[in-house]
TINUKE-910032 format. One record per residue (C-alpha): residue number from 0; residue in one letter; x, y, z. Coordinates in steps of 0.25 Angstrom, whole numbers, plus 5000, padded with zeros to 4 digits. Example, Ala and Ser with C-alpha at 12.3 -4.5 7.8 and 13.67 -1.06 7.14 Angstrom:
TINUKE-910032
 num residu    u    v    w
   0      A 5049 4982 5031
   1      S 5055 4996 5029
end
This chain:
TINUKE-910032
 num residu    u    v    w
   0      M 5000 5000 5000
   1      L 5006 5014 4996
   2      I 5005 5025 5006
   3      A 5008 5039 5002
   4      E 5018 5047 5010
   5      A 5015 5061 5015
   6      W 5025 5072 5018
   7      L 5022 5079 5031
   8      P 5029 5091 5035
   9      D 5040 5090 5046
  10      S 5040 5075 5043
  11      S 5053 5067 5040
  12      D 5056 5060 5027
  13      R 5044 5051 5024
  14      N 5041 5042 5012
  15      I 5029 5048 5004
  16      M 5021 5039 4996
  17      P 5015 5044 4983
  18      T 5000 5046 4981
  19      P 4992 5038 4971
  20      R 4991 5045 4957
  21      H 4979 5046 4948
  22      R 4979 5049 4933
  23      A 4968 5056 4925
  24      P 4962 5048 4914
  25      S 4968 5050 4900
  26      R 4962 5060 4889
  27      R 4966 5063 4875
  28      P 4966 5079 4870
  29      H 4955 5078 4860
  30      W 4953 5093 4859
  31      I 4967 5096 4854
  32      I 4965 5086 4843
  33      S 4952 5092 4839
  34      L 4958 5106 4839
  35      L 4970 5101 4830
  36      L 4960 5094 4821
  37      F 4951 5107 4819
  38      V 4963 5115 4816
  39      C 4968 5106 4805
  40      I 4955 5105 4799
  41      A 4954 5121 4799
  42      V 4968 5122 4792
  43      I 4964 5112 4782
  44      A 4951 5119 4779
  45      L 4958 5133 4778
  46      Y 4968 5127 4768
  47      V 4958 5120 4759
  48      Y 4948 5132 4760
  49      P 4956 5145 4762
  50      P 4948 5157 4767
  51      Q 4943 5167 4757
  52      R 4945 5179 4766
  53      Y 4958 5180 4774
  54      S 4953 5185 4788
  55      A 4957 5183 4802
  56      C 4945 5174 4805
  57      Y 4945 5162 4796
  58      F 4935 5154 4804
  59      L 4925 5165 4808
  60      S 4916 5172 4800
  61      S 4918 5187 4798
  62      K 4906 5190 4807
  63      V 4913 5182 4818
  64      C 4927 5187 4815
  65      G 4924 5201 4814
  66      P 4922 5204 4829
  67      F 4934 5195 4832
  68      T 4944 5202 4824
  69      E 4939 5216 4830
  70      W 4946 5212 4842
  71      L 4959 5209 4835
  72      P 4969 5221 4834
  73      P 4970 5226 4819
  74      V 4981 5220 4811
  75      R 4991 5230 4806
  76      R 5001 5228 4795
  77      A 5016 5229 4799
  78      R 5018 5240 4789
  79      F 5012 5245 4776
  80      Y 5017 5239 4763
  81      T 5024 5247 4753
  82      D 5018 5248 4739
  83      D 5029 5238 4733
  84      E 5026 5228 4745
  85      L 5011 5229 4743
  86      F 5012 5227 4728
  87      A 5022 5215 4730
  88      R 5013 5209 4741
  89      V 5000 5210 4732
  90      V 5007 5204 4719
  91      I 5014 5193 4726
  92      S 5001 5189 4734
  93      D 4993 5189 4721
  94      I 5004 5181 4714
  95      L 5005 5170 4725
  96      S 4990 5169 4729
  97      V 4981 5158 4723
  98      H 4972 5165 4713
  99      V 4958 5160 4716
 100      E 4946 5167 4710
 101      S 4940 5177 4719
 102      K 4926 5174 4724
 103      N 4924 5188 4727
 104      P 4931 5196 4715
 105      K 4932 5211 4718
 106      I 4936 5224 4710
 107      A 4946 5233 4717
 108      F 4942 5248 4714
 109      M 4955 5256 4717
 110      F 4953 5271 4718
 111      L 4966 5279 4715
 112      T 4963 5293 4722
 113      P 4970 5304 4729
 114      G 4958 5306 4739
 115      S 4944 5301 4741
 116      L 4934 5297 4731
 117      P 4926 5308 4726
 118      F 4916 5298 4720
 119      E 4916 5289 4733
 120      K 4901 5289 4734
 121      L 4900 5284 4720
 122      W 4910 5273 4722
 123      E 4903 5269 4735
 124      R 4890 5267 4728
 125      F 4898 5260 4717
 126      F 4904 5250 4727
 127      L 4893 5251 4737
 128      V 4903 5251 4747
 129      A 4913 5262 4753
 130      W 4927 5262 4746
 131      G 4945 5264 4749
 132      K 5012 5297 4730
 133      I 5018 5288 4725
 134      S 5012 5286 4711
 135      M 4998 5283 4704
 136      V 5003 5270 4700
 137      D 5008 5266 4714
 138      A 4995 5270 4720
 139      E 4987 5261 4710
 140      K 4996 5250 4713
 141      R 4994 5252 4728
 142      L 4979 5251 4725
 143      L 4980 5238 4717
 144      A 4989 5232 4728
 145      N 4979 5234 4739
 146      A 4968 5230 4730
 147      L 4975 5217 4725
 148      Q 4976 5212 4740
 149      D 4961 5208 4739
 150      K 4961 5195 4731
 151      D 4947 5198 4727
 152      N 4950 5210 4719
 153      Q 4951 5205 4705
 154      H 4950 5219 4697
 155      F 4956 5232 4701
 156      V 4950 5246 4696
 157      L 4958 5259 4699
 158      L 4949 5271 4701
 159      S 4951 5286 4704
 160      E 4944 5294 4714
 161      S 4935 5300 4703
 162      C 4931 5288 4696
 163      V 4916 5284 4696
 164      P 4909 5271 4693
 165      L 4902 5271 4679
 166      H 4895 5257 4682
 167      N 4890 5250 4694
 168      F 4898 5241 4702
 169      D 4893 5228 4696
 170      Y 4896 5232 4682
 171      V 4910 5236 4685
 172      Y 4912 5223 4694
 173      N 4907 5214 4683
 174      Y 4915 5221 4672
 175      L 4928 5221 4679
 176      L 4928 5207 4685
 177      G 4922 5201 4672
 178      T 4934 5206 4664
 179      N 4947 5199 4662
 180      V 4955 5212 4659
 181      S 4960 5224 4666
 182      F 4957 5238 4661
 183      V 4968 5248 4659
 184      D 4966 5259 4649
 185      C 4978 5264 4641
 186      F 4981 5271 4628
 187      E 4993 5276 4620
 188      D 4994 5291 4621
 189      P 5006 5297 4612
 190      G 5005 5310 4619
 191      P 5013 5316 4630
 192      H 5003 5310 4641
 193      G 5005 5296 4635
 194      T 5017 5291 4628
 195      G 5024 5305 4631
 196      R 5026 5300 4645
 197      Y 5034 5288 4640
 198      S 5048 5287 4643
 199      E 5059 5278 4636
 200      H 5064 5274 4650
 201      M 5052 5265 4651
 202      L 5058 5256 4640
 203      P 5059 5245 4638
 204      V 5048 5241 4648
 205      I 5038 5250 4642
 206      E 5039 5254 4627
 207      K 5033 5267 4622
 208      E 5023 5260 4613
 209      D 5017 5253 4625
 210      F 5016 5266 4634
 211      R 5001 5269 4637
 212      K 4993 5279 4644
 213      G 4981 5277 4652
 214      A 4973 5280 4665
 215      Q 4977 5273 4678
 216      W 4963 5268 4681
 217      F 4963 5253 4678
 218      S 4955 5241 4681
 219      V 4964 5228 4682
 220      K 4962 5214 4685
 221      R 4970 5208 4697
 222      Q 4981 5202 4688
 223      H 4984 5215 4682
 224      A 4984 5223 4696
 225      V 4994 5213 4701
 226      L 5003 5216 4688
 227      I 5002 5231 4691
 228      L 5007 5229 4705
 229      A 5018 5218 4701
 230      D 5023 5228 4690
 231      N 5036 5236 4693
 232      V 5042 5237 4679
 233      Y 5032 5246 4672
 234      Y 5029 5253 4685
 235      T 5043 5257 4686
 236      K 5044 5262 4672
 237      F 5032 5271 4673
 238      K 5036 5276 4687
 239      L 5050 5280 4682
 240      Y 5048 5284 4667
 241      C 5034 5287 4664
 242      R 5035 5300 4658
 243      M 5011 5242 4661
 244      V 5016 5227 4652
 245      D 5001 5224 4648
 246      P 4998 5212 4656
 247      T 4987 5208 4646
 248      G 4973 5208 4650
 249      I 4971 5223 4651
 250      A 4961 5230 4643
 251      N 4964 5243 4637
 252      W 4952 5250 4642
 253      S 4948 5255 4656
 254      V 4935 5253 4664
 255      T 4938 5267 4670
 256      H 4934 5279 4661
 257      V 4946 5289 4658
 258      D 4944 5301 4649
 259      W 4957 5304 4642
 260      S 4950 5314 4632
 261      E 4958 5326 4637
 262      G 4971 5319 4633
 263      K 4978 5322 4645
 264      W 4988 5315 4654
 265      H 4976 5313 4664
 266      P 4962 5309 4659
 267      K 4950 5318 4661
 268      A 4946 5321 4675
 269      Y 4931 5322 4678
 270      R 4927 5332 4688
 271      A 4914 5333 4697
 272      R 4906 5340 4687
 273      D 4909 5330 4676
 274      V 4903 5318 4684
 275      T 4889 5317 4678
 276      F 4880 5306 4675
 277      E 4882 5309 4660
 278      I 4897 5307 4661
 279      F 4895 5294 4668
 280      K 4886 5289 4657
 281      S 4895 5294 4647
 282      I 4907 5287 4653
 283      S 4900 5274 4656
 284      S 4896 5273 4641
 285      I 4911 5274 4636
 286      D 4915 5262 4628
 287      E 4928 5267 4622
 288      S 4940 5274 4629
 289      I 4946 5285 4622
 290      H 4960 5290 4624
 291      V 4965 5304 4620
 292      T 4980 5305 4619
 293      S 4988 5317 4625
 294      D 4994 5320 4611
 295      S 4982 5327 4608
 296      K 4977 5336 4620
 297      V 4977 5350 4626
 298      A 4973 5362 4617
 299      D 4974 5376 4616
 300      M 4965 5389 4615
 301      H 4950 5388 4618
 302      Y 4953 5374 4624
 303      G 4941 5368 4631
 304      N 4941 5354 4638
 305      G 4950 5346 4628
 306      L 4944 5334 4621
 307      V 4930 5337 4625
 308      T 4930 5352 4619
 309      R 4925 5352 4605
 310      C 4931 5361 4594
 311      R 4924 5373 4589
 312      D 4922 5378 4574
 313      V 4929 5366 4567
 314      L 4924 5358 4555
 315      P 4913 5348 4557
 316      S 4923 5337 4553
 317      E 4932 5341 4565
 318      S 4922 5344 4576
 319      S 4920 5330 4581
 320      R 4934 5328 4584
 321      C 4939 5342 4587
 322      T 4942 5346 4602
 323      D 4951 5354 4610
 324      V 4962 5344 4607
 325      N 4963 5349 4593
 326      S 4968 5362 4598
 327      T 4978 5354 4606
 328      V 4983 5347 4594
 329      F 4984 5360 4586
 330      L 4992 5366 4597
 331      K 5002 5354 4598
 332      R 5003 5354 4583
 333      M 5007 5369 4583
 334      I 5017 5367 4594
 335      E 5024 5355 4586
 336      A 5024 5362 4573
 337      E 5029 5376 4578
 338      R 5037 5372 4590
 339      P 5035 5386 4596
 340      D 5044 5392 4607
 341      L 5031 5398 4614
 342      I 5016 5395 4613
 343      A 5006 5407 4615
 344      F 4992 5405 4619
 345      T 4984 5417 4616
 346      G 4972 5415 4625
 347      D 4959 5407 4625
 348      N 4967 5395 4629
 349      I 4955 5388 4634
 350      F 4940 5391 4631
 351      G 4935 5393 4645
 352      A 4920 5389 4642
 353      S 4925 5375 4637
 354      A 4936 5373 4647
 355      T 4931 5367 4660
 356      D 4944 5367 4667
 357      A 4953 5379 4663
 358      A 4966 5373 4669
 359      E 4964 5360 4662
 360      S 4961 5366 4648
 361      L 4973 5375 4650
 362      F 4982 5363 4651
 363      K 4976 5357 4639
 364      V 4978 5370 4631
 365      F 4993 5372 4635
 366      R 4997 5358 4636
 367      P 5003 5357 4622
 368      A 5012 5369 4625
 369      M 5016 5363 4638
 370      E 5019 5350 4632
 371      S 5027 5356 4621
 372      R 5036 5363 4632
 373      I 5035 5376 4624
 374      P 5033 5389 4632
 375      W 5019 5395 4630
 376      A 5011 5407 4635
 377      A 4996 5410 4635
 378      I 4987 5421 4638
 379      L 4972 5421 4641
 380      G 4960 5424 4631
 381      N 4946 5427 4635
 382      H 4941 5413 4636
 383      D 4952 5406 4645
 384      Q 4945 5411 4659
 385      E 4932 5406 4655
 386      S 4935 5392 4661
 387      T 4939 5389 4676
 388      M 4950 5399 4678
 389      P 4951 5414 4678
 390      R 4961 5421 4670
 391      V 4972 5423 4681
 392      E 4971 5408 4684
 393      L 4972 5404 4669
 394      M 4985 5412 4667
 395      S 4991 5408 4680
 396      F 4988 5393 4676
 397      I 4994 5396 4662
 398      S 5006 5402 4668
 399      L 5009 5390 4676
 400      M 5008 5379 4665
 401      D 5020 5372 4659
 402      Y 5028 5380 4649
 403      S 5019 5392 4651
 404      V 5026 5406 4650
 405      A 5013 5413 4653
 406      Q 5011 5422 4665
 407      V 4999 5427 4672
 408      N 5003 5442 4673
 409      P 5017 5450 4673
 410      S 5023 5452 4687
 411      G 5024 5467 4692
 412      F 5012 5471 4683
 413      L 4997 5472 4686
 414      V 4990 5469 4673
 415      D 4976 5465 4669
 416      G 4973 5451 4664
 417      Y 4981 5438 4666
 418      G 4992 5433 4656
 419      N 5000 5446 4654
 420      Y 5015 5443 4652
 421      D 5027 5444 4643
 422      I 5036 5433 4638
 423      K 5051 5436 4633
 424      V 5056 5428 4622
 425      H 5072 5428 4623
 426      G 5081 5426 4612
 427      A 5089 5413 4607
 428      W 5096 5407 4619
 429      D 5110 5407 4612
 430      S 5109 5422 4608
 431      G 5111 5435 4615
 432      L 5096 5436 4617
 433      A 5094 5424 4625
 434      N 5090 5432 4637
 435      T 5083 5443 4629
 436      S 5068 5444 4625
 437      V 5068 5444 4610
 438      L 5052 5443 4609
 439      N 5042 5447 4620
 440      L 5028 5441 4621
 441      Y 5017 5449 4628
 442      F 5005 5441 4633
 443      L 4992 5449 4637
 444      D 4979 5445 4643
 445      S 4968 5452 4635
 446      G 4957 5447 4644
 447      D 4944 5441 4641
 448      R 4931 5448 4643
 449      A 4927 5462 4648
 450      M 4915 5472 4650
 451      V 4917 5485 4644
 452      G 4906 5496 4644
 453      G 4896 5485 4647
 454      R 4900 5476 4635
 455      R 4908 5464 4635
 456      T 4921 5464 4628
 457      Y 4934 5456 4627
 458      G 4946 5459 4636
 459      W 4958 5468 4633
 460      I 4972 5471 4637
 461      K 4972 5481 4648
 462      D 4981 5493 4651
 463      S 4988 5486 4662
 464      Q 4992 5475 4652
 465      L 4997 5485 4642
 466      T 5005 5493 4653
 467      W 5012 5480 4657
 468      L 5014 5476 4642
 469      R 5021 5490 4639
 470      A 5030 5489 4651
 471      V 5035 5475 4647
 472      S 5037 5479 4633
 473      E 5046 5491 4637
 474      D 5054 5483 4647
 475      L 5057 5472 4636
 476      Q 5061 5482 4626
 477      V 5070 5490 4635
 478      G 5076 5476 4640
 479      D 5078 5472 4626
 480      L 5086 5484 4623
 481      V 5094 5483 4636
 482      I 5098 5469 4633
 483      T 5101 5471 4619
 484      V 5111 5482 4622
 485      A 5117 5473 4632
 486      L 5119 5462 4622
 487      E 5126 5471 4613
 488      F 5118 5468 4601
 489      P 5124 5480 4593
 490      T 5137 5472 4592
 491      Y 5130 5463 4582
 492      T 5131 5468 4567
 493      N 5117 5464 4564
 494      N 5107 5475 4566
 495      H 5097 5465 4569
 496      N 5103 5463 4583
 497      L 5101 5478 4587
 498      P 5092 5480 4599
 499      Y 5077 5480 4597
 500      P 5065 5477 4606
 501      A 5061 5463 4606
 502      P 5048 5461 4598
 503      S 5035 5457 4606
 504      L 5022 5449 4604
 505      S 5010 5450 4612
 506      F 4998 5440 4614
 507      F 4984 5442 4619
 508      H 4971 5436 4616
 509      I 4960 5446 4613
 510      P 4963 5455 4601
 511      I 4964 5471 4603
 512      P 4953 5479 4595
 513      E 4963 5484 4585
 514      V 4965 5470 4579
 515      R 4951 5473 4572
 516      E 4958 5483 4563
 517      L 4967 5472 4556
 518      W 4954 5468 4548
 519      F 4957 5481 4540
 520      K 4972 5481 4541
 521      G 4976 5467 4536
 522      F 4980 5455 4543
 523      V 4987 5441 4540
 524      G 4977 5429 4543
 525      Q 4962 5428 4545
 526      F 4953 5439 4551
 527      Q 4940 5431 4553
 528      E 4933 5436 4565
 529      A 4931 5450 4572
 530      I 4941 5454 4582
 531      A 4935 5451 4596
 532      C 4942 5461 4605
 533      S 4939 5470 4617
 534      S 4932 5483 4615
 535      V 4943 5489 4623
 536      N 4955 5494 4616
 537      S 4966 5495 4627
 538      G 4977 5500 4618
 539      V 4984 5487 4616
 540      L 4989 5490 4602
 541      Q 4994 5504 4606
 542      T 5002 5497 4617
 543      L 5008 5487 4609
 544      V 5012 5496 4598
 545      S 5018 5506 4608
 546      M 5027 5494 4614
 547      G 5033 5492 4601
 548      D 5038 5478 4603
 549      V 5025 5470 4600
 550      K 5025 5465 4586
 551      A 5013 5455 4586
 552      V 5001 5452 4595
 553      F 4994 5438 4595
 554      I 4980 5437 4599
 555      G 4968 5427 4599
 556      H 4953 5428 4603
 557      D 4948 5428 4588
 558      H 4950 5414 4583
 559      L 4946 5416 4568
 560      N 4957 5427 4567
 561      D 4971 5423 4564
 562      F 4977 5435 4557
 563      C 4988 5445 4561
 564      G 4987 5460 4558
 565      N 4996 5472 4561
 566      L 4992 5483 4570
 567      D 5001 5495 4571
 568      G 5014 5486 4569
 569      I 5009 5474 4578
 570      W 5003 5461 4573
 571      F 4991 5456 4579
 572      C 4989 5441 4576
 573      Y 4978 5431 4579
 574      G 4981 5416 4582
 575      G 4969 5411 4576
 576      G 4960 5401 4583
 577      F 4968 5389 4589
 578      G 4959 5381 4598
 579      Y 4948 5372 4593
 580      H 4938 5375 4604
 581      G 4939 5390 4600
 582      Y 4930 5395 4589
 583      G 4935 5395 4575
 584      K 4930 5392 4561
 585      P 4928 5377 4556
 586      S 4936 5380 4543
 587      W 4947 5388 4550
 588      R 4959 5380 4556
 589      R 4963 5383 4570
 590      R 4977 5390 4570
 591      A 4989 5395 4578
 592      R 4998 5406 4576
 593      V 5013 5405 4577
 594      V 5023 5416 4580
 595      L 5038 5416 4576
 596      A 5048 5425 4582
 597      Q 5061 5423 4574
 598      L 5074 5427 4580
 599      G 5084 5435 4571
 600      K 5098 5430 4569
 601      G 5110 5439 4573
 602      K 5125 5436 4571
 603      G 5127 5423 4577
 604      T 5115 5424 4586
 605      W 5100 5425 4587
 606      M 5094 5438 4589
 607      G 5080 5444 4592
 608      V 5067 5441 4585
 609      E 5068 5444 4571
 610      V 5054 5441 4566
 611      I 5040 5437 4571
 612      K 5032 5428 4562
 613      T 5018 5422 4563
 614      W 5010 5411 4556
 615      K 4998 5402 4559
 616      R 4996 5387 4559
 617      L 4983 5380 4556
 618      D 4978 5368 4563
 619      D 4978 5359 4550
 620      D 4986 5346 4546
 621      K 4998 5355 4543
 622      L 4997 5366 4553
 623      T 4997 5375 4541
 624      K 5005 5388 4543
 625      I 4998 5401 4538
 626      D 5000 5416 4538
 627      E 5014 5417 4541
 628      Q 5019 5432 4543
 629      V 5029 5440 4549
 630      L 5024 5449 4561
 631      W 5037 5456 4564
 632      R 5051 5457 4559
 633      R 5062 5465 4566
 634      D 5067 5477 4559
 635      P 5082 5476 4556
 636      W 5083 5490 4560
 637      E 5076 5489 4573
 638      G 5085 5494 4584
 639      Q 5093 5503 4576
end
């Protein structure tokens, strides 16, 4: 019999007997096996049937998962990706992913806009939901990269903040997803805003014959969107030298309407007043995209709104295709034929009643001169201010344009009008007259309309302008004599090099009353309409005669007159009607006047102006030259 030994305090060593041990009955861990089995089945199910939506809650519905995830802290990216990293992640992800047909295909509408959408409410109604400097291309690629991250986006449409839908959502959705092509509108433009921006540095990647122009508004399939992000070769060439390969499957038309009718670097912009039901109906019925290249653009006198402004007084056979662009083409042909050193516009540059935006029309008028890089000057007529800018703003705007030598008014003088200034034409650069004026040009503002004695009449040149003109003329003539003496011209043996005042020419728009007398005195050219002048005679002719240096005056206003006539030793010459939107005669060609100031040749050097000639060119196939005549020739004894 076993007896347990107990240990008692303060007792000596004793033998302790162990107590009897009792073991629990044996049990297997069934709950662990069940849990492992459930996990294995779930993993196999997820592998065989992958989830369509990648969410934090795979096993719970969105209704159950939503409240749960609200307790979790927001997940933040460690940092924002750069553009290159974002592009690379999207491209690699798309390449490596298994392409399974989307069960919920979508269209990504991407708005490239500097600010909020002005037509936001209209787009909200279109979608029936609420919607979302590097370079323009980088911005577009960034939009694409973000839109591509949604695998359901199968078509990508780039829009601006001013785009509006012309059809309902179902129509657009079915049309775009039902096609197997992308839509990128482009065309060949041989003008300065097209092929003119091509650089040979783009070779051999981009040939000149492959260079195209187009609007950035595209509608592309997913595979083409990926190609746009993956490309770096063509992107770099355009980024460095633009002054993509066609991946096939791209249609050469656009699902976004773009109006290139103005022939500019940028298509027509629609303003708030343009957005009407009629224009929506008109645009939605267009079935052909018309491209106007930039080699036939801009215009000149009496310009309206460009391609939409029709010609006046032309032959019936010409009327259907004649617009302001005809004036532009004529001006460009004149510049190419004559290669002038200065271009002068003598008023009524725009026809205010037809020009809805004065600044825009002025750019069209003078763009051929600016693109030719030839200095040019302009004055105002009686119609320029009838658009959206007053005369002072017009002249200020003109004076700031590229290659313009026009001025608002002279400094140090208080004169009437806007556009009173003088230009000094210096002698040949390799002569002793390189810093001396050999020809002076006076530009004057003849005004527009005025009331005199209760009657309406045309404007006239005021006393303050004549006072300034006399002062400038006197200063120039005295200065010529002083400089001439300093250059010691008398040391030359040729008498033609003796001191004499430089000749001058004057330009203003509205003729003076004395021009009417030329009907009786004789003229060179055609006198076809009455002289439309002011009822006020301010003494312009007497002032010009007393000055002594003015040899010819060039005027406009009366389109059917192109004659030259002499009044008291000064020639008064019309330019004839130039612009096609100004009135004319159907059988009478538009025309332009050319003035040539020819330098004399001294002993081994160029001298001052020897002769002043003029002629006209008609806007026909040959730019026919007519009515050539000499306006002034320097007297060999002048200065003795």
